[in-house]
C-alpha positions in Angstrom: -23.2 24.9 6.7 -26.6 24.8 5.1 -27.9 22.5 7.8 -26.3 24.7 10.5 -28.2 27.8 9.3 -31.4 26.3 8.0 -31.8 23.1 10.2 -32.6 21.2 7.0 -31.9 17.5 8.0 -32.1 16.4 4.4 -29.0 18.5 3.6 -27.1 17.0 6.5 -28.1 13.5 5.5 -26.8 14.1 1.9 -23.5 15.4 3.3 -23.1 12.5 5.7 -23.9 9.9 3.1 -21.1 11.1 0.9 -18.7 11.4 3.8 -19.5 8.0 5.2 -19.1 6.3 1.8 -15.8 8.0 1.1 -14.4 7.1 4.5 -15.5 3.4 4.2 -14.7 3.1 0.5 -11.6 2.2 -1.4 -10.9 5.9 -2.1 -9.8 6.1 1.5 -6.6 4.2 2.5 -8.0 1.8 5.1 -4.6 0.7 6.3 -2.5 3.9 6.3 -5.0 6.7 6.2 -5.3 9.4 3.6 -7.8 10.1 0.8 -7.0 9.3 -2.9 -7.5 11.9 -5.6 -10.8 10.5 -6.9 -12.7 7.3 -7.5 -13.4 5.9 -10.9 -16.8 4.3 -10.0 -20.0 5.4 -8.3 -19.4 3.3 -5.2 -16.1 5.1 -4.2 -14.4 1.7 -4.4 -11.8 2.0 -7.1 -9.5 5.0 -6.7 -6.9 6.7 -8.8 -4.4 5.9 -6.0 -2.6 9.3 -6.1 -2.9 11.2 -2.8 -3.0 15.0 -3.0 -2.2 17.2 -0.1 -5.1 19.6 -0.8 -7.7 16.9 -1.0 -6.7 15.6 2.5 -6.7 19.1 4.0 -10.2 19.9 2.7 -11.4 16.4 3.8 -10.2 17.1 7.4 -11.8 20.5 7.5 -15.1 19.1 6.2 -15.0 16.2 8.7 -14.3 18.7 11.5 -17.4 20.6 10.7 -19.4 17.4 10.4 -18.1 16.1 13.8 -19.1 19.4 15.5 -22.7 18.8 14.4 -23.0 15.0 14.7 -20.3 13.9 17.3 -20.0 10.8 15.1 -17.0 8.7 16.1 -16.3 7.7 12.5 -15.5 11.3 11.7 -13.2 11.8 14.7 -11.3 8.6 14.0 -10.9 9.6 10.3 -9.6 13.0 11.2 -7.0 11.5 13.5 -6.1 8.8 11.0 -5.7 11.4 8.1 -3.6 13.7 10.2 -1.4 10.8 11.2 -0.9 10.1 7.5 0.0 13.7 6.8 2.5 13.7 9.7 4.1 10.4 8.6 4.2 10.8 4.8 3.7 14.4 3.8 5.6 16.5 6.4 9.1 17.9 5.9 11.3 17.4 9.0 11.9 21.2 9.3 8.2 22.0 8.7 6.0 22.4 5.7 4.0 19.9 3.7 4.7 18.0 0.5 2.3 18.1 -2.4 1.5 14.5 -3.4 2.2 10.8 -3.5 2.1 9.1 -6.9 -0.4 6.4 -7.7 2.2 4.0 -9.1 5.0 2.0 -7.6 7.2 -0.3 -9.6 5.4 1.0 -12.7 2.0 -0.4 -11.6 -0.9 1.7 -10.4 -2.1 0.8 -6.9 0.4 -2.0 -6.4 1.5 -0.6 -3.0 -2.1 -0.6 -1.7 -3.8 -3.8 -2.8 -3.8 -7.3 -1.3 -4.5 -10.9 -2.3 -6.6 -13.0 0.1 -3.7 -15.4 0.6 -1.4 -12.5 1.7 -4.0 -11.3 4.3 -4.6 -14.9 5.5 -0.9 -15.5 6.0 -0.3 -12.3 7.8 -3.3 -12.3 10.1 -3.8 -16.0 10.8 -6.9 -16.8 12.9 -8.0 -13.1 12.7 -8.1 -13.1 8.9 -11.7 -14.4 8.6 -13.2 -11.6 10.6 -11.0 -9.0 8.9 -11.8 -10.3 5.5 -15.6 -10.1 6.2 -15.3 -6.5 7.5 -13.0 -5.2 4.7 -14.5 -7.1 1.8 -11.5 -9.4 1.0 -12.3 -12.3 -1.3 -10.4 -14.9 -3.3 -11.3 -13.4 -6.6 -10.7 -9.8 -5.4 -12.6 -6.7 -6.4 -10.1 -5.1 -8.7 -7.8 -6.8 -11.2 -7.9 -10.0 -9.1 -6.6 -8.2 -6.0 -8.4 -6.6 -3.1 -8.9 -2.9 -2.4 -9.9 -2.8 1.2 -13.3 -1.2 1.9 -16.1 -1.4 4.5 -19.7 -2.0 3.7 -20.7 -1.2 7.3 -19.3 0.9 10.1 -18.1 -0.7 13.3 -21.4 -0.4 15.2 -23.6 -1.9 12.5 -21.1 -4.7 11.7 -21.0 -5.6 15.4 -24.8 -5.5 15.7 -25.0 -8.0 12.8 -22.3 -10.3 14.2 -23.0 -10.1 18.0 -19.6 -8.5 18.7 -18.6 -6.0 21.4 -17.7 -2.7 19.6 -14.6 -2.0 21.7 -13.3 -5.5 21.4 -13.8 -5.5 17.6 -12.2 -2.0 17.1 -9.1 -3.2 19.0 -9.0 -6.4 17.0 -9.2 -4.5 13.7 -6.6 -1.9 14.8 -4.2 -4.8 15.6 -4.9 -6.4 12.2 -4.3 -3.1 10.3 -1.0 -2.5 12.2 0.2 -5.9 11.1 -0.7 -5.3 7.5 0.9 -1.8 7.7 4.2 -3.3 8.8 4.2 -5.7 5.8 3.1 -3.0 3.4 5.8 -0.7 4.7 8.4 -3.1 3.3 7.1 -2.7 -0.2 8.5 -0.2 -2.6 6.6 3.0 -1.9 5.0 5.3 -4.5 7.2 8.3 -5.4 6.8 11.6 -3.5 6.2 15.0 -5.1 8.2 17.0 -2.5 7.5 20.5 -3.7 5.9 22.7 -1.0 3.2 25.1 -2.2 2.1 28.0 0.0 -1.7 27.7 -0.8 -1.9 24.0 -0.2 0.2 24.4 3.0 -2.3 27.0 4.1 -5.2 24.6 3.6 -3.4 22.0 5.9 -2.8 24.6 8.6 -6.5 25.5 8.4 -7.4 21.8 8.7 -5.1 21.4 11.7 -6.7 24.4 13.4 -10.2 23.2 12.7 -9.4 19.6 13.9 
């Protein structure tokens, strides 16, 4: 908003830096979409894995404003991915939106979301090498010997560095994420806080309208 009224590019750059790092960081669910409640480190890598409805609603609204100004594909893709998460995980069949998903499953925080390198390798086969480089997957992991998926670079910059066609690479990563999502969907899911609060629902309706 400050950039819109004052044309101060520094303000816009500050806002974009934060948005970009959240979208590409571990605080954002790279496989299923949706923003976690907060990160515990300055790199936005290690989240508290609970997902709150209001955070995701405000995130979509902010990304919608950012996309109007920048037309940046990363923002449009994240809006769509986050709305898909809300539709799939947080929406009552008769209308209305649930409040939150827990951080824990099977009594362990983040268990539903993290991966070992061997799991990724077994699921993705010959595509695993490229996926692992893009999403920072390593043998030793980046959190408690497991991997929280994150991106150091956006699609365009990664493709520039690796001489890849952007459309080809995006399609490849979409296919890989879908395969991992199917496997993850067989895990025991975090519990759902299914109460529906009017104020948080209003934030989601606003987010949908802005999107």
